[in-house]
DRENSE-195284 format. One record per residue (C-alpha): z negated, x negated, y negated; residue in one letter; residue number from 1. Coordinates in pm, 1 decimal. Layout:
<lummis>
LUMMI         zz         xx         yy   aa     i
LUMMI          Z          X          Y    A   NUM
...
</lummis>
This chain:
<lummis>
LUMMI         zz         xx         yy   aa     i
LUMMI   -13304.0   -14442.9    -9140.6    R     1
LUMMI   -13387.4   -14812.0    -9176.6    K     2
LUMMI   -13032.9   -14885.6    -9293.9    A     3
LUMMI   -13026.2   -14575.1    -9517.9    N     4
LUMMI   -12699.2   -14477.4    -9350.4    A     5
LUMMI   -12536.7   -14150.4    -9254.3    T     6
LUMMI   -12351.3   -14080.2    -8931.9    I     7
LUMMI   -12100.4   -13798.0    -8907.4    M     8
LUMMI   -12088.2   -13656.0    -8555.4    L     9
LUMMI   -11815.1   -13410.7    -8461.3    I    10
LUMMI   -11890.7   -13238.0    -8132.1    T    11
LUMMI   -11902.3   -12913.0    -7940.5    H    12
LUMMI   -12218.6   -13027.7    -7761.7    D    13
LUMMI   -12495.0   -12834.5    -7936.1    L    14
LUMMI   -12759.3   -13010.8    -7727.4    G    15
LUMMI   -12666.8   -13346.7    -7880.6    I    16
LUMMI   -12667.6   -13189.4    -8225.1    V    17
LUMMI   -13018.7   -13054.4    -8170.0    A    18
LUMMI   -13138.1   -13393.6    -8047.7    D    19
LUMMI   -13005.2   -13629.5    -8313.6    I    20
LUMMI   -12896.1   -13437.2    -8623.7    C    21
LUMMI   -13103.0   -13345.4    -8927.0    Q    22
LUMMI   -12831.5   -13142.5    -9101.6    R    23
LUMMI   -12554.5   -12939.9    -8942.1    V    24
LUMMI   -12225.7   -12806.6    -9070.9    G    25
LUMMI   -12072.8   -12538.7    -8849.6    V    26
LUMMI   -11694.1   -12516.8    -8871.8    M    27
LUMMI   -11456.1   -12247.4    -8756.9    Y    28
LUMMI   -11079.2   -12299.8    -8766.7    A    29
LUMMI   -11113.0   -12589.1    -9011.0    G    30
LUMMI   -11349.1   -12417.1    -9256.3    D    31
LUMMI   -11722.3   -12479.5    -9288.2    I    32
LUMMI   -11895.3   -12145.1    -9238.0    V    33
LUMMI   -12261.1   -12255.1    -9238.0    E    34
LUMMI   -12448.8   -12564.8    -9351.9    L    35
LUMMI   -12817.7   -12644.9    -9334.1    G    36
LUMMI   -13092.0   -12836.4    -9162.5    N    37
LUMMI   -13081.0   -12828.2    -8784.4    T    38
LUMMI   -13387.9   -12605.7    -8750.9    E    39
LUMMI   -13243.9   -12337.7    -8983.4    D    40
LUMMI   -12909.4   -12339.0    -8804.0    I    41
LUMMI   -13067.1   -12314.0    -8457.8    Y    42
LUMMI   -13348.6   -12070.8    -8531.7    Y    43
LUMMI   -13208.9   -11872.3    -8825.3    H    44
LUMMI   -12827.9   -11868.2    -8796.5    P    45
LUMMI   -12674.7   -11648.7    -9065.1    A    46
LUMMI   -12298.9   -11657.5    -8999.5    H    47
LUMMI   -12165.5   -11439.9    -8714.0    P    48
LUMMI   -11980.9   -11739.3    -8563.6    Y    49
LUMMI   -12297.5   -11951.1    -8560.8    T    50
LUMMI   -12486.6   -11659.6    -8405.3    M    51
LUMMI   -12220.7   -11638.9    -8133.3    G    52
LUMMI   -12246.1   -12011.6    -8065.5    L    53
LUMMI   -12622.8   -11987.1    -8029.9    M    54
LUMMI   -12589.9   -11696.9    -7782.7    R    55
LUMMI   -12353.6   -11907.5    -7570.5    S    56
LUMMI   -12601.5   -12192.7    -7510.6    I    57
LUMMI   -12746.9   -12190.1    -7160.2    P    58
LUMMI   -13124.3   -12214.8    -7137.4    S    59
LUMMI   -13372.2   -12285.3    -6862.2    L    60
LUMMI   -13441.9   -11911.0    -6856.1    D    61
LUMMI   -13076.3   -11830.4    -6779.7    T    62
LUMMI   -13031.7   -11716.4    -6421.3    K    63
LUMMI   -12789.6   -11926.9    -6218.1    A    64
LUMMI   -12562.9   -11629.3    -6147.4    C    65
LUMMI   -12568.0   -11481.3    -6498.9    S    66
LUMMI   -12277.9   -11526.7    -6737.6    R    67
LUMMI   -12308.0   -11680.9    -7081.1    L    68
LUMMI   -12206.2   -11466.0    -7375.2    Q    69
LUMMI   -11861.7   -11536.4    -7510.2    M    70
LUMMI   -11719.2   -11487.0    -7856.7    I    71
LUMMI   -11445.5   -11224.4    -7815.7    P    72
LUMMI   -11081.7   -11289.5    -7903.1    G    73
LUMMI   -10883.2   -11608.9    -7947.8    N    74
LUMMI   -10883.5   -11898.3    -8191.8    V    75
LUMMI   -10628.9   -11824.4    -8468.7    P    76
LUMMI   -10297.5   -12000.4    -8521.8    N    77
LUMMI   -10383.2   -12256.3    -8790.9    L    78
LUMMI   -10020.1   -12292.1    -8897.4    I    79
LUMMI   -10045.1   -11933.0    -9021.5    V    80
LUMMI   -10420.3   -11864.7    -9045.2    P    81
LUMMI   -10543.8   -11509.9    -9093.5    P    82
LUMMI   -10602.1   -11401.5    -9454.0    P    83
LUMMI   -10954.8   -11371.2    -9589.1    G    84
LUMMI   -11223.7   -11504.5    -9359.7    C    85
LUMMI   -11061.7   -11693.6    -9073.1    R    86
LUMMI   -11323.6   -11559.0    -8831.7    F    87
LUMMI   -11267.4   -11189.0    -8911.1    H    88
LUMMI   -11034.2   -11115.0    -8613.8    P    89
LUMMI   -11313.4   -11219.1    -8374.0    R    90
LUMMI   -11613.7   -11104.0    -8577.2    C    91
LUMMI   -11815.6   -10809.5    -8449.9    E    92
LUMMI   -11950.2   -10755.9    -8803.1    K    93
LUMMI   -11618.9   -10779.8    -8993.2    A    94
LUMMI   -11565.6   -10548.9    -9289.6    M    95
LUMMI   -11243.0   -10459.7    -9469.4    D    96
LUMMI   -11311.0   -10719.9    -9741.3    I    97
LUMMI   -11324.0   -10992.6    -9472.7    C    98
LUMMI   -10957.1   -10926.2    -9395.2    K    99
LUMMI   -10850.8   -10961.4    -9760.5    R   100
LUMMI   -11072.2   -11212.4    -9941.5    E   101
LUMMI   -11218.6   -11551.3    -9859.1    K   102
LUMMI   -11596.7   -11518.9    -9883.4    P   103
LUMMI   -11806.3   -11700.8   -10141.7    A   104
LUMMI   -12082.1   -11946.4   -10056.3    T   105
LUMMI   -12435.8   -11810.3   -10055.3    Y   106
LUMMI   -12765.0   -11996.4   -10033.3    E   107
LUMMI   -12981.1   -11799.7    -9789.3    V   108
LUMMI   -13269.9   -12046.2    -9780.8    G   109
LUMMI   -13348.8   -12379.9    -9937.9    E   110
LUMMI   -13048.2   -12597.6    -9853.9    G   111
LUMMI   -12909.9   -12337.1    -9609.4    H   112
LUMMI   -12561.0   -12222.7    -9710.9    F   113
LUMMI   -12340.7   -11956.1    -9555.3    V   114
LUMMI   -11982.7   -11865.7    -9637.3    I   115
LUMMI   -11976.4   -11497.0    -9541.0    C   116
LUMMI   -11938.0   -11158.5    -9710.9    H   117
LUMMI   -12239.8   -11032.6    -9514.7    L   118
LUMMI   -12464.0   -11252.0    -9732.9    C   119
LUMMI   -12358.3   -11079.0   -10054.0    E   120
LUMMI   -12672.4   -10924.2   -10198.3    G   121
LUMMI   -12909.4   -11114.2    -9969.3    T   122
LUMMI   -12832.3   -11472.3   -10065.8    G   123
LUMMI   -12789.3   -11652.9   -10397.4    K   124
LUMMI   -12418.6   -11690.9   -10474.8    K   125
LUMMI   -12333.8   -12055.9   -10544.1    V   126
LUMMI   -11951.1   -12038.8   -10556.0    S   127
</lummis>
């Protein structure tokens, strides 16, 4: 902050993100799917992939023998990515439109953006 500088951190460690980041961009298969301040992303995730990531974080309440939730399916082949939303083959909330068209960007809260067809009608379309 003193140097008025920005650091870009690319990681899978959501604990580090929660500790040191003010804004978070969640990416899936090379596409940003959600962008916002850290609190919004952690406490109000709006994209199904972000929701899945949040369910997979262990907590102090997690029993030692219990399994973490996984996101079903496999990461797509990025040489020939799936049409429409890249996450649709793994998404529990996928609709037919997700298989055909890339979703627009919606603002679902101040500075909180989601690229998902599920936000149509609930968020302000920005692209």
